[in-house]
C-alpha positions in Angstrom: -0.1 0.0 0.0 1.2 3.5 -0.7 2.2 5.8 2.1 -0.9 7.9 2.5 0.1 9.3 5.9 0.7 12.8 4.2 -2.9 12.9 2.9 -5.1 11.8 5.9 -5.3 12.4 9.6 -3.3 10.0 11.8 -6.4 8.1 13.0 -6.8 7.0 9.4 -3.2 6.2 8.4 -3.6 2.3 8.8 -6.8 2.0 6.8 -6.8 0.6 3.3 -8.1 2.5 0.3 -11.5 0.8 0.3 -12.0 1.9 3.9 -10.7 5.4 3.2 -13.1 6.1 0.3 -15.8 5.6 2.8 -14.3 7.7 5.5 -15.5 11.3 6.3 -14.1 13.9 4.2 -12.6 15.4 7.4 -10.2 12.5 7.5 -8.2 14.2 4.9 -5.4 16.4 6.3 -6.3 20.1 6.4 -10.2 19.5 6.0 -11.7 20.6 9.4 -15.0 19.6 10.7 -16.2 23.0 9.8 -15.1 22.6 6.2 -16.5 19.2 6.0 -19.8 20.5 7.1 -19.8 23.4 4.5 -18.9 20.8 1.8 -21.8 18.7 2.9 -24.2 21.6 2.7 -23.0 23.2 -0.5 -22.2 20.0 -2.5 -23.6 17.0 -0.6 -20.0 15.8 0.0 -19.8 13.6 3.2 -17.1 11.1 2.4 -13.7 11.0 0.6 -15.4 9.0 -2.2 -18.1 11.7 -2.5 -15.4 14.3 -3.0 -13.6 12.3 -5.5 -16.7 11.6 -7.5 -18.2 15.1 -7.3 -18.9 16.6 -10.7 -17.5 20.0 -9.9 -14.3 18.5 -8.8 -14.2 16.4 -11.9 -14.9 19.2 -14.2 -12.2 21.4 -12.5 -9.6 18.5 -12.9 -10.6 18.2 -16.5 -10.2 21.9 -17.2 -6.9 22.0 -15.5 -5.7 18.9 -17.4 -6.7 20.2 -20.7 -5.0 23.6 -20.0 -1.5 22.1 -20.6 
């Protein structure tokens, strides 16, 4: 498994990717509970997987990739 300690809070470091995709978005380093609540209210994002599959995130990634 890749070293994901840089990306998730310490409590989630030992989890595999299948578990992390179901983890609360606040499990990502730098995402506070307050930010997670704002993401939930604004975009319906509750888990890491929700964030990864969010259409706005995907659109932004596509725009950025095509800008090169």
